[in-house]
N, C-alpha and C positions, 0 to 999 in steps of 0.2 A: 504494500500500500504506500503510495507516495505522499510526501508532505503536502498539507493543504495549500501551502504557499508556493508549490512548484507547478509548472505548466506541464501538460501532457500532449505529446504529438500523436495525432491519429492519422495514419496514412490512408489516403483515399485515391481511387483511380478514376479516370474519366477525362473528357475533353470539354472545353468551354470556348465558345466562339468569340466572346468579348474579353480580350486580355486586359491585364493591368487594372482590374476592378478590385475594390476593397470594401468590405461591408462589416459593420459592427452591429451585432444584435444584443441589446442589453435587456437583461431580465432583472427588474427591481425587486429582489427578494433577499432573504438572509443567505441563500445559497446561489446567488447570482453569479453567472459566469459570462464572459464575453467570448463570442465566437468570431474568429477572424479567419477569413479565407485569403490565402496567398496564391496568386496566379502568375504563372510564368508566361512572358510575352512570346518567347520563341516556341516553346513546346505547347503552349495553350492548354496546359493541364493543371488541375488543382494539385499542388504539391503536398499540402497538409492542411489540417484544421487544427488551430491551436486554441486550447481552452485555457484562459487565464483568469484566476479568481480575482474578484475585486478585493481591495483592502477593506477589511471589516473588523468588527470586534472579535469574530472567530479567527480571523486571519490578518492580524495587524502586521505592519512592516517590521522586519527583524530589527531588534535593537542591539542585542548581544547574544552570542551563542546560537544554538539551533533549537527550534521548537518542534517537538515530536508529536504534534497533534495529527490525528487521522483525518484524511480528506472527507468532507461530507458528500462528495460526489466522486465515486471511483470511475475513472475513465479507462477503458481497455481498448486495445486496437480492434478496429472493426473487422470481423471475420470476412475473408475474401468473398464469400457468396452474398454477403450483405452490403458490400461496398457500393455496387451499382445502385442499390435502393437508396442508400444514404446520399450518394452523389446526386441522384435525380431529385430527391426531396429538397436538398439544399439549393441546388441550382434553380429548380423551379421556383422556390420561394424568392431567391435573390432576383432573378430576371423578371418575375412578375411585378416586382416593386421598383424596377429600374426604368427610368426615362432618359434617353440619351441626352447628355449635355443640359439637363434641366437644372435650374438654380437650386442651390442647397436650401433646405428648410432651415429656419433659424434654430430649431431645436437640435439639428444635426451638427451645429457648430460647437465643438467642445470648448471649455474654458482655455485649454492649452492652445488650440488652434486659433481662438479669438485673440489671445495674447500675442501669438506669433504674427498674426495679421496686423494688429495695431502697432506692435513694436518694430516689425521688420518690413512688412509688405507695403502698408499704406504710406509710411514716410518715404519709401523708395519711389512709389508711384507718383506721389506729390512732387518730389524733388526732380525726377528725371522724365516724367511722362506728361504731367498735367499741362505744362506750358503749351504743348502742341495738341494734346488730345483731351481737352475739356472745353466746355462752353459751346456756344452756338456755331462757331466756325472751326471745329476740330479738323485737323488734317486728315485727309482720306476718309472723311465721314466716320472716323473711329473715335468714340468716346472712351476714355480710360478711367472714368470716375465712378463706375458702378460695375458690378459683376454682370448684370443683364446686358449692359452695353458691350462688354468684352466678349460675352458668349454670342451675342448677335453679330458683332464685328462691324467692319466698314466696307469699303469698296472691294477689298480683297477677301471678304468672307470672315468667318469667326476667327477671333484672335486667340481664344482660349478653348481648348478641349479638356474638360475636367478629367483629372486623373491621367492625362496623356501629354506630358510635356514634349515628347518627341514628335507629336503630331500637331502641336500648337504653333500657329503662325507667330505668336508673340515671342516664343523661345527662339525660333529661327531668326527673327528680326534682331533680337538683342545679341545674338551670336554672329550677326552679319552674314548669315547664310542665304538670305533673300534680300528684302529691303533692309536698310541699315537704320536701326533706331536705338538710341537717339542719333541723329545724323552727325552732330558736331563732335561727340566723344562717346566711344563704346563704354558700356558698363564694365566695371571691373569684375573679376572672377567671383568675388564674394557676393556682389549684387546679382549676378546671373544665377548663382546658386540659390539665393533667396527666392527668386521668382520661379525657378525650376522646382524647388521643393514645394512651394505653395501650390502650384498646379498639380504636382504629383499627389498631394494630400487631398485633392478634390476642390481646390480653389475656394476654401471657406471665406465667406465675406459676411460678417455679423451685422446685418442691416435691418432685420425685421423686428417688429415690436413683440414678436413671440419670444425673442431672446431677452436678455437683460435690457431694461429700458434705455433707449438711445437718447443722447443729449444733443438737441439742436438749438437750445435756447440759452439765454444769458442769465435768466432768473432762476431762483431756487424755490422749490415748493416744500410743502410740509414733509413729504416723504424724504426729500434730500436732507432735511434738518434732523431726521431720525437716524441717519447713518451712524452706526455704533462707534466708529473710529473717532468721530469728532465730538461725541457727547462728553460732557464733563465727567471726570472720575466720580463714580457713585460711591456713596458711603454705605458700605455693606456690613451687615450683621452676620456673625458666624451662625451657620445653620444649627438647629437643635438636633441632637442625636440621642439614640437610646443608650442605656448604660453599657451595653456590649461594645458599641462602636466608640463611645467616649473612652473606654478602656483601650481600644485599638489605636485611637488617634494620638499622635505624639506632638503635633503642633497645629495651628489653625488651618494649614493647607489641607490636612486630612479631613477636617470637618466639611469642607466644600466637596472634596472628592467622594467621601462616604455618602453624603447626601445625594449626589447624583447617582452613585451606584445603586443605592436603595430604591431610588425613583425608577430605575430601569430593571428592578428585580434581581440585582446582582449583589454579590458580597465581595469584600476585599480578598485578595489572594493572601496566603500565608507569607510570613517574612522569608526572604531568601536565606540560604545557608551562608555561614560565615565565609566559606570558600568563594561563593558567587559574589558576595558583597565586597570582599577585598579586591577581587578582579574588577568588578564594576566601578568601584571608587577610583582605583588607579587609572583605569582607561578613561574615565570621564573627566577627572580633575587634572591629570598630568599627561594623558595621552599615551602612556606606556604601561605595559603589564607589570605586575609586581614580580620581584625575584622570588625564588623558592624560599629564601630566608625570610623575606617580608611576609609571605603568605603564612609560613609556619608561625611567625611571631604573633600575628593577629589571631589565627585560629586557636592558638593555645593561651591567649590572653583572656583570663576569666574575669577580669575586673568589669564592674557594671557599666563603666563609661569607656570601654575599649573602642567601641565604634566612634564615639564622639572624639576621642583622642586621635584616632586615625584621620578623621575628617579635618581636624584642625592642623595636624601635621602636614597633610597634603596641601591644604590651602596656604600654608606658610612656606611651602617649598618653592624653589625657583621654577620647578616644572609647571606649577600652576600658571604663572605668567606666560610661559612659553606656549602652553596649551591654549589659553585664552587668546593670546596674540595671534595664533594661527587662524582662529575664527575671524578675528577683527581684520587681519591683513587680507584675507580673502574678500571680505566685504568691501574694503576700500580700494581694491584692485592693485595692491602693492606688487611691485616687480623690481628686480635689480637691473633691468635693461629697458630700452625704449620701446620695443615691440616693432611691428611692421617688418620689412625685409632687412634693413640694416641691423636693427636690434642692438644698437650700441650699448655698451656697459655704462651703468650709472654708478660711479665710484663712491658717491656719498649717500646713496639711498639707504644703506644699512643703518644709518643713524636713526631714521624713523622707525625701522623695525625694532631696534633696541629700545627706543623711547617707549614704544607700545608695551613691550615686555616689562620694562622697568615700571611703567605706570600701573599695570595690573598687579605686579608683585608688591608695589608700595601701597596698593589699595587706594590709589588716588581717587577722590570723589568723582563720579562719572560726569557730573555737570562741569567740573573744571577740565576734565579730559576732553570733553566736546568743545568747550570754549577755546582751549589752546589750539586745537586743530583748525578751527574756523578763523580765529582772529587773535592768535597768540601775540602777534607783533603789536596790536593795538591795545589789548587788554593787559598784557603782562610783558612790557617791552624790555625789562631787565632780566627776565628769566630765560636762560639758555634753552631749557627744555621746551618752553613755549615756542621758541623759534624753530626747533627741530620738529615740533608737532605740525608745523605748517607744511611739512612734506606731504600731508594728506592731499593738498591742492596741487601737488606736482606729479601725481601718479598717472597722468594721462599718457596715451601712446603718442609717439613723436617719430616722424620720418625726416631725417636731416636734409634730404634733397628735394622735398616737395616745393614746387615753385608757386603754387596757388596758396599763398600765405593767408589770404582772407578765409578760404574754406578751412584751412588747417586751424586757424584761431577759433573759428566757429565750432569745429570739432572739439577743441580743447574746452571751450565754455560749455558745450552741450554735455561733454563727459562729466565735468564737475557738477553740473546741474542735476543730471540723471542720478549720479552716485549719491549726492547729498539728499535727494528726495528718497531714494531707496534706503540708504543706511540709517538716516536719522528720523525720517518721517514715515517710512513704510508705505510710500505712495508710488504707484506706477505713473509718475507724472510725465514720463517720456511719451506716453500715449496721448498727451495733450499738446505735443509740440507742433503739430500741423493743424489741429482742429480741437474743438472742445472734446473732452474725454467722452467716449461713447457709453460708458457705464457708470462712472462715478461723477459726483457733482464737482468736477474740476474743469475750469475753463482754460482755453488755450492761453489766455492772458496770464493765468496763474503760473504757467511754465516760465514765462518771461519775467513775471514779477520775482520769482525765485532767482532766476538767472541774473537779474539786475543787481542783486546783492554781490554777486561774484564777478560782475563785468569789469571792475577796475583792476583785477589782479595783475601783477607783474612779477614774473618769475625772477629769482636771483638766488645766488648762493650766499648764505649768511654765516658770518663768523660766530662760533658758539663757545668761545673761551671766556673766562671770567676777566673782569677789568684789569686785575693785577697781571695776568698772563699777557694780555694785549699790550699793556704798557712796557713790560720787559721785552716783548717781541719787537715793538716799535723802536726801542732804544738800540737793540742789537742791529736791526735792519738799517737804521740811520748810519751806524758806523760802517757797515758793509757798503752802503750806497756811496758814502763819501770816498771810500778807498777805491771804488770801481767806476767812478763817474766817467773817466776818460775812456776806459775800455768799453763800457756800455754804449757810449755815444758813437764810438767807431763801429761797433756791431750794428747799431741802429742805422747808421749811414749806409751800410751795405744792404741791409734788409729793406729799408724804406721804399726804394723804387719797385722792388718786387711786391711788397705789400700793396702799394698803390695800384699796380697793374692788375694783380689778381683780385683785389677788392672790386675793381671795376668789372672784371670778367664775371665774378660771382653775382654782382648786382644786375648786370645786363642779361642774365638768364631769366629774370623775372618779367612778368607782364609790365607794360609801360606805366600803368598807374602806380605799381609798387616800386618801380625804378625811381619815379618822381618822389615818392615818400622817402626812399633811402637817401636821396640826394638833397632832401630838404634839411636845413639846419635844425638841430635838436630843439632849440628854443622856439621854433616856428611850427612844430608838429602838434597836431591835436592829440588828446590822450589815446584815441583809437589808432592813430597813425603810429604813435610811439610803440604800441604793442606789436603792430605788424613789423615795424623796423627791428624789433627784438628778434623775430623769426628770421628776417633777412640777415641780420648780423651773425646769427648762429651759423649760417652757411658761409659767410665771409670768414669766420673763425676757422671753419673746416679747411678753407683754402690756406690760411696761415699755418695750420698744422702740417701741411704738405709743402711748405715753402722751400725746404732744402732740395727737393727734387727738381725745382724750377731754376736753381742757381746755375750760373755759368761755371765752368771749371775754374776759372781764375778767382771768381768771387767765393766759390766754395772753399778753395784752398786758404784764402785770407780769413774767412769766417771760422774755419776749423782751428787755425792758429790763435785767433783772438779768444775763442771760447776756451781753448786750453789754458790761456793765461788767466782768464776769468775764474776758472775752476780752482786755481791756486788760492783763491780767497774764500773757498767754501767753508773753511773753519770759522770764519767770521759771520757767515750768513745763518740766521736762525731758521729752524725747521718751520714749515708752513703751519699756520694756525688751523685748528680743526674747523671745517665748514660743513654746513648742512644744506640740502635742497629746501628752499623756502619760497615764500612769496611776500610781497607787500602790495601796495596799490601803485598804479602808474602815476598817481599824484592826488592832490586834494579834489580834483574834478573827475567824475566818472565819465567814461564813454557812454553815449546814448544807447539804450536798449530799445529795439523796435521789433515788432512782429512781422513775419513774412507777409508781403503784399499790403502792409499797413505802415509803411515806413515813415509816414508823416506824424504818426502817433508815438510819442516817447512813453515807454512803460517805466514806471517808478517801482522801486523795491516794495514788496508786500508779501503777505502770507496768503494762503488759499482764500479766495474771495468769500467762500461760504463761512469762514471763520471771522474775517474782517475785510470788507471790500475797500477800505481806505488804504492809501499808501502808508508804509511804515515811517514813523518819525525818526529821522537820522540826526544824531548829534555828532558833528565832526570832532575828532580828537584835538586836544590842545596843541599837539605838535604841529598841526597844519600840514603834515606830509601825506596823510591818507584821508579817505572819505568818511570813515566810520560806518560804512555799510555792513561790513562783515561783523563788526562788533554788535550791531543791532540784530543781525541774524543769529549770532551765537547766543545772545541773551534770550532771544525768543525761544530758541530750541531748548533752552534749559530752564524756562519758566515752569514752576510746578503746575500752573494751570494749562500748560500745553497738553492737549489730550492725545496727541500723536506720538511725539518723541518719547514721552515718559512710558507709555505702554510698549513701545517698540523694543526698547532695551530689555525690559522685564520679560517680554515674550521671547526674545532671542536667548536669554539666559535659561529659561525653561526648556527651550528647544535643545540647548547644548547638553542637557541631562536626559531628556526623554526622546530625542530624535525627531520630535514634532512639537511645534509651539502650541500654546493654547489657542492662538489664531494660526491656522495651519500654514499659511504663506507668510513668513516673517517679513518679507520686503514688499508685500502687497496687502494692505489692509482694506482694499477696495472690495467691490461686490464680487469680482471674479475670484478674489482671494478667499472669500467666505468669512463668516462671522466667527468669533471665538467659541470654542466648545463649552468653556466655563467663564462667561463674562464677569460674573461676580468675583471669582477667584482672581482673575487678571487685574481687576480694579483694586481688590484688596492688597495684592502683592505690590502693585505699583505705588499705592499710597504708603504702604509700610516701607518700601524701598526709599522713597523720598524722605519720610520721617526719620529714617536712620542715617540721613546725610548723604544720599545717593551712593550708598555703600554696597559695592558689588560683592565683596567677600561675604558680607552679612546675608545677602540674598542667596548666594550659592549655599551657604551653610544652612539656611532655613530649608531649602529644598532638599539638600542631602540628608538632613536629619529627620525628614518627614517619614512617617510610616508608608506613605504613598511611594516614595522612592525606594524603600527597602523591600517592596513586595517581590515575591518570586515571579518569574515569567511563566511558571507552571501553576495553574489553579485547578486542583482536582475537581471541586464541585462544578465549576464551569465546564470542564472537559466532559464530565459525566452527563450534564444536561445537553451538551452539544452532541454527544454520541446518541442520546435518546432521540 
């Protein structure tokens, strides 16, 4: 008998005249299974039927170890004599419900497909197709702004054949196999893959009122205001339990869990064995299994507080910070290199990684942790850690030789905006980049209101040494500079003509408007132009790094000799000061933030309109060097009254121990993400977390010490009922 959570392959023979079709038959019951047919295009035969159990209370996702429950539906290979019967029944059902190239019904668009469409497909269509294929004068009479229009097609026939990318004219066109679309520039491989995958999955387009309600308006109704994620934290009372369950409960978490179990006719599982608990704790808290000696020590520790002591010891170990940092670094898209094709190494990125580990191990209050990463330079200008924390805003991907600096800067800002919405607010705000959010009460303007907080950022590498070290370094450097002035001037005289030449070569590779910006004096550039000039200058610096290969033989010989002389003074030259990847603002004035196709309307910083439609009040710092926008955002994110950010971190912490958050999708608190399973518990934990000073270790400890966490993965009474 196979595990209930394993799939079974059932071989079936036969032929099918319509290849590459895929069907899902869902049975909404406790023993529901999905039937999936896989069809080979070449052989035109059904290769297999795969039965995949839905995740359910009987078959939850694996958290640790292996669950040995028996399957409620035993699937055996179909006997050969019965295969033709099975085949005809299945195919007859499928084809009787199939209409060639018919629009998908809204209820057929799964949440995953809807998210893929809104995050990947629609923005791509808007960016690369709508300019020529929308409105009353669409080229070739082909509209690209609805599924029906793509299925109907234009002068050349249907553009999309659902489930058949190889037969779809759209895929031929973007691969330049027939007409060439878009004509000015071919889509890159990743963009082509998105549209190909979309058509292969059946071209889901969630546009019907039968699906989650679609938003076409700018106003919010009563239903919008009831969205659980924006509701103020509720003051919750611990549920009353009978004497047996009160004895089982170890802290308030257990009251909420037991109350829900009883309401569903269930009972808590017994406590796991000490062997299971020690492994569970080590893996959850530090991410590594215990050694045999550590297992033995805990199993044979008979003191009544043995478990509590182990929890405290693990939370106080350096492994706790390393484990917690891995979760966080994944969220904020940390990497040691730039990404894209060149993928250049980032020599100072590691300081942010170590900052995160250090912050978790020191149990830094989470509100301070957030504020440092958003606006450490404005809020804590004398704190070296706060400067390192700004590396959060430097983790965007970067390609050193992209000439379209405007699009690259937009990509940088979009990345920072998307990540901030995901990580701190649990909102899929990127779905509102091109239009109002289709499911949640989020406006397109809300995307750019958030982006306006980040619009002034200017990358730079910041010295992170203490004032005393900086002073000592400067004193030594002054001595070295005085001793080497003549040598350095002679070196510069040889290098300068080459620098001037290859600076011009690098700049001239850019479009004309960017060339003009690069040649504009710094004091005459606008804030937005200065940001673009930064990207241009990075490519100039890349040319400088290759300067030696451009030198003439005579100049190279002179330069080698001079550098050899300069090296003799290395004992006077101080070691470089430590630096970190950081940001500041381009200046006290922010570049304008505008929405696509509404460039005359400047968008001011603000929070989601459903929470407060007015622009955020910004107080510029006394230094006068920055805008104060990021400080305003950081303070709002850490306000106790913020219903989103406070719940998000608590939910992520719960997920780190149970594999699933109380709200199942930790980065999407919207309607597609689903409501929390235990809303009262989530609000109680969030309130308790803030009352404890935004103390993450205290929150972890509360969860780890609960009877809920200590339960065994095997519950004999439930298994018996399940078998019955």
